[in-house]
C-alpha positions in Angstrom: 0.3 -0.2 0.0 3.0 2.1 0.7 4.3 1.9 -2.4 1.3 2.5 -4.0 0.7 5.9 -2.6 4.3 6.8 -3.6 4.5 5.8 -7.0 1.1 8.0 -7.2 3.1 11.0 -6.3 5.8 9.8 -8.4 3.4 10.0 -11.3 2.1 13.6 -10.4 5.7 15.2 -10.3 6.4 13.5 -13.4 3.0 14.6 -14.9 3.9 18.1 -13.5 7.5 18.2 -15.2 6.1 17.4 -18.2 3.6 20.3 -18.1 6.4 22.8 -17.2 8.5 21.2 -20.1 5.6 21.8 -22.2 4.9 25.5 -21.2 8.1 26.1 -21.2 8.4 25.1 -25.3 4.9 27.6 -25.7 7.1 30.6 -24.0 10.0 30.3 -26.3 7.8 30.2 -29.7 7.3 33.9 -31.0 4.1 34.8 -32.6 2.6 37.9 -34.4 -0.7 38.1 -32.0 -2.5 39.6 -34.9 0.5 41.7 -36.6 3.1 41.3 -39.0 5.6 41.3 -36.4 7.1 38.1 -34.5 6.8 39.1 -30.5 8.8 37.1 -27.8 7.2 36.3 -24.2 9.6 39.2 -22.8 8.0 41.6 -25.9 4.2 40.9 -25.5 4.4 41.2 -21.7 6.0 44.3 -21.9 3.2 45.4 -24.3 0.6 44.3 -22.2 1.9 45.9 -19.0 2.5 49.5 -20.5 -1.3 49.0 -21.8 -2.2 48.5 -18.0 -0.4 51.2 -16.7 -0.7 53.7 -19.4 1.6 56.5 -19.7 3.9 55.0 -16.8 7.8 55.6 -17.1 10.6 52.9 -17.9 11.9 53.0 -13.9 8.1 52.3 -13.3 8.1 49.2 -15.7 11.2 48.0 -14.1 9.7 48.3 -11.3 6.6 46.7 -11.8 7.9 43.2 -13.8 11.0 43.3 -11.5 13.5 43.5 -14.0 16.4 46.5 -14.5 15.8 49.6 -16.4 18.2 48.4 -18.5 16.2 45.3 -19.1 13.0 47.6 -20.0 14.8 49.6 -22.6 16.6 47.1 -24.3 12.9 45.8 -25.0 11.1 48.8 -25.5 13.8 49.5 -28.1 12.7 46.6 -29.9 9.0 47.5 -29.3 9.6 50.5 -30.8 11.3 50.1 -33.9 8.9 46.8 -34.8 6.3 49.9 -34.3 3.8 48.3 -31.1 4.7 51.7 -28.8 5.9 55.2 -28.4 7.7 57.0 -26.2 6.5 60.4 -25.2 8.0 63.0 -23.0 5.8 63.3 -19.7 4.3 66.7 -19.7 4.4 66.4 -16.1 7.8 65.7 -16.0 10.1 66.9 -19.3 13.1 64.7 -18.5 11.2 61.6 -17.9 9.4 59.5 -21.0 6.1 58.0 -20.8 5.2 54.5 -22.6 2.4 54.3 -25.0 1.1 51.6 -27.6 0.9 51.9 -30.9 -2.5 50.7 -32.4 -0.3 47.7 -33.8 0.7 47.3 -30.1 -3.0 47.4 -29.2 -3.6 44.8 -32.0 -0.9 42.6 -30.2 -2.1 42.9 -26.5 -5.7 42.2 -27.3 -4.9 39.1 -29.5 -2.7 37.8 -26.3 -5.6 37.9 -24.2 -7.9 36.2 -26.6 -4.8 33.5 -26.0 -5.1 33.8 -22.0 -9.1 33.1 -22.5 -8.7 30.4 -24.6 -6.1 28.9 -22.0 -8.6 30.0 -19.3 -11.5 28.0 -21.4 -9.0 24.9 -21.3 -8.7 25.0 -17.7 -12.1 25.4 -17.5 -12.6 22.4 -19.6 -11.0 20.2 -17.4 -12.3 21.0 -14.1 -16.4 21.2 -15.6 -17.0 18.3 -13.4 -14.6 18.7 -10.6 -16.0 19.6 -7.5 -15.5 22.8 -5.5 -13.6 20.6 -2.9 -11.6 19.3 -5.8 -11.3 22.4 -7.1 -9.9 24.1 -4.0 -8.0 21.1 -3.5 -6.1 21.8 -6.8 -5.4 25.6 -6.3 -4.1 25.0 -2.6 -1.8 22.5 -3.9 -1.2 24.8 -7.4 -0.2 27.5 -4.6 1.3 25.9 -2.2 3.5 24.3 -4.9 4.6 27.8 -6.0 5.4 29.0 -3.1 8.0 25.9 -2.2 9.5 26.0 -6.2 10.2 29.7 -5.3 12.8 28.9 -2.0 14.0 25.9 -4.1 17.5 26.5 -5.9 18.5 23.6 -8.1 22.4 24.9 -7.7 22.0 23.7 -4.1 21.3 20.2 -4.7 
């Protein structure tokens, strides 16, 4: 009986690792998000952050995304060249630039939202027959797993 429990836990962990690998592969792919330019994961999430924080500065985006100002500057330069964003002088602080989406950036943002909605629909479909208790357990399990993974450092192993 003990071995069966161990085997089930092992299978769950391997299933999770396979899922992580699949998500990682999806993450590495580029998409056009309804535009004529390919966008990488970091770029579409920069577009999302700019849209959802209209008129934000580079420093604010860096803080919000937990990255350096240099990283934000590099990505915003690429997005500007791709015609996704514009940088404008902040009328309230002439020494700062604010970031805004262009119409092409708006299209990418909308398409990105549709992809997230499709993923939500997949999860809803998989969970459609699960009880509230089962869904609650799964949510608690995933949140706990995320907390544990946040402290997991493979380099110390």
